C-alpha positions in Angstrom: -2.4 -12.8 13.4 -5.4 -11.3 15.1 -6.5 -9.7 11.8 -5.1 -12.3 9.3 -6.9 -15.3 10.8 -10.5 -14.0 10.7 -9.7 -12.4 7.3 -8.5 -15.8 5.9 -11.4 -17.7 7.5 -14.0 -15.3 5.8 -12.4 -15.8 2.4 -12.1 -19.6 2.9 -15.8 -19.7 3.7 -16.4 -18.4 0.2 -14.5 -21.3 -1.3 -11.0 -19.8 -1.6 -8.2 -22.3 -0.8 -4.9 -21.1 0.7 -1.5 -22.8 0.1 0.8 -21.0 2.6 4.4 -21.4 3.3 5.4 -22.4 -0.2 6.0 -20.8 -3.6 5.2 -21.5 -7.2 7.8 -23.6 -8.8 6.4 -23.7 -12.3 3.3 -23.2 -14.5 2.6 -25.5 -17.4 -0.1 -25.6 -20.0 -2.0 -28.9 -19.9 -4.9 -29.7 -22.2 -6.4 -26.9 -24.2 -6.3 -23.7 -22.2 -6.0 -25.4 -18.8 -3.0 -24.7 -16.7 -1.1 -26.8 -14.2 0.7 -25.0 -11.2 3.4 -26.9 -9.4 4.2 -25.6 -5.9 7.6 -26.0 -4.2 5.8 -28.1 -1.6 5.1 -30.7 -4.4 1.3 -29.9 -4.6 0.0 -29.7 -8.2 -3.0 -27.6 -8.9 -5.2 -27.6 -12.1 -6.3 -24.0 -12.8 -8.0 -22.0 -15.5 -6.3 -18.6 -14.8 -3.1 -17.5 -13.1 -3.0 -14.0 -11.6 0.4 -12.9 -10.4 0.6 -9.9 -8.0 4.3 -9.2 -7.4 4.2 -5.5 -6.6 5.5 -2.4 -8.3 9.1 -1.2 -8.9 9.9 2.0 -10.7 11.9 1.9 -13.9 14.8 4.3 -13.0 16.9 3.8 -16.1 16.1 7.2 -17.7 16.6 9.1 -14.4 19.9 7.4 -13.7 21.2 8.0 -17.2 20.3 11.7 -16.7 22.4 11.7 -13.6 19.5 12.1 -11.2 19.7 10.7 -7.7 17.8 7.5 -7.2 17.1 5.1 -4.3 14.0 3.0 -4.4 12.6 5.7 -6.7 13.7 9.1 -8.1 14.8 11.1 -5.1 12.9 14.4 -4.8 12.4 17.1 -2.2 9.1 18.1 -0.8 8.5 20.3 -3.9 9.1 17.2 -6.1 12.3 18.7 -7.5 15.2 16.4 -8.2 17.9 18.9 -7.5 17.8 22.6 -6.4 17.7 24.9 -9.4 17.6 22.2 -12.1 13.9 22.5 -13.0 13.5 18.8 -13.2 10.6 17.3 -11.2 9.3 13.8 -10.7 5.9 12.7 -9.5 3.8 9.5 -9.5 4.8 5.9 -8.7 8.4 6.7 -9.4 8.8 9.7 -7.1 10.5 9.0 -3.7 9.5 12.0 -1.6 11.7 12.3 1.5 12.0 8.6 1.7 8.4 7.8 1.0 7.7 5.8 -2.2 3.9 5.4 -2.3 2.4 3.8 -5.5 -1.2 4.7 -4.7 -3.8 7.1 -6.2 -4.1 9.4 -3.1 -0.4 10.3 -2.9 -0.2 11.0 -6.6 -3.2 13.3 -6.3 -1.4 15.2 -3.5 1.7 15.4 -5.7 -0.3 16.7 -8.7 -2.0 19.5 -6.7 1.3 20.7 -5.2 3.3 20.5 -8.4 0.6 22.3 -10.4 0.9 25.2 -7.9 4.7 25.1 -8.0 4.9 25.2 -11.8 2.3 28.0 -11.9 4.7 30.2 -9.8 3.6 29.4 -6.2 6.1 27.0 -4.7 4.0 24.5 -2.8 5.4 21.5 -0.9 3.5 18.2 -1.1 2.0 17.1 2.1 0.9 13.5 2.7 -2.0 13.2 5.2 -2.8 9.9 6.8 -4.1 7.8 3.9 -5.7 4.5 4.6 -5.8 1.8 1.9 -9.0 -0.1 1.2 -8.5 -3.7 0.1 -11.4 -4.5 -2.2 -12.6 -7.8 -0.7 -16.4 -7.5 -0.6 -16.8 -10.7 1.5 -14.7 -9.2 4.3 -13.9 -5.5 3.8 -10.5 -4.5 4.9 -9.0 -1.0 5.5 -5.4 -0.6 6.5 -3.5 2.4 7.7 0.0 1.2 8.9 1.7 3.2 11.6 4.6 5.2 10.4 6.4 4.5 13.7 7.4 1.2 15.4 6.9 2.2 19.0 3.2 1.2 19.1 1.0 -1.2 21.0 -1.9 -2.8 19.3 -5.4 -2.8 20.9 -8.1 -5.1 19.5 -11.9 -4.6 19.6 -13.9 -7.6 18.4 -17.1 -6.9 16.5 -19.9 -9.3 15.4 -18.6 -9.1 11.8 -14.9 -8.3 12.2 -12.7 -6.2 14.4 -11.0 -2.8 14.9 -7.2 -2.9 15.6 -5.7 0.3 16.8 -1.9 1.0 16.9 -1.3 3.5 19.7 1.5 5.1 21.6 1.9 8.0 24.1 1.2 10.5 21.3 -2.1 8.8 20.5 -3.4 6.8 17.5 -0.7 6.0 14.9 -2.5 3.6 12.6 -5.3 1.0 12.4 -6.8 -2.0 10.7 -10.5 -2.2 10.1 -12.0 -5.6 9.3 -15.6 -6.0 8.3 -18.4 -3.7 7.2 -19.2 -2.4 10.7 -15.5 -1.6 11.5 -15.2 0.1 8.1 -17.6 2.8 9.2 -15.0 4.0 11.6 -12.5 4.8 8.7 -13.0 8.6 8.5 -13.2 9.2 12.3 -10.0 7.2 12.9 -8.1 8.7 10.0 -8.6 12.2 11.4 -6.9 11.1 14.6 -3.7 9.8 12.9 -0.9 12.3 12.3 0.1 13.3 8.8 2.5 10.8 7.2 4.6 13.7 5.8 3.7 17.1 7.2 5.1 20.4 6.1 8.9 20.4 6.6 
């Protein structure tokens, strides 16, 4: 809430309306290209465009039909191999590496570098460093690096244009949230303090 409320307020100040605690019941075409969105709360909205962001889920059908192990993604080891000795590898949004399924650019780049070395004859395990995600909201920049552990306490530092939230435990910094342009300047320094998400096994 300490991050969400000022983030929502900054976006609302730019004219964005929030309808929370409800879902979309239906979308109908009204006159011309206009659309009408009916929420479960009963609110009806007239809109020009509907953008649905529902997340990503890998298509596992081919892997399953080939007899490969799947969970949330195609299960691979730290060398991105599906099973020892079978010469079948997976990488990208579908690869679940030791329980981590990360559909972002940076993890895929780490996978590509490691797999290229492995296929060229030098077995190289993929390593995931701490990788913050920048949410592209220019009115209120947001950078998130969720902690990989649950035993953390959050510390908040208020700034004139946002805040810095640090997730810490006895081992040090485990994650953070940076809200606002001033806070965003701390991204690299704080990232260096967070342990690798997936170090060498």
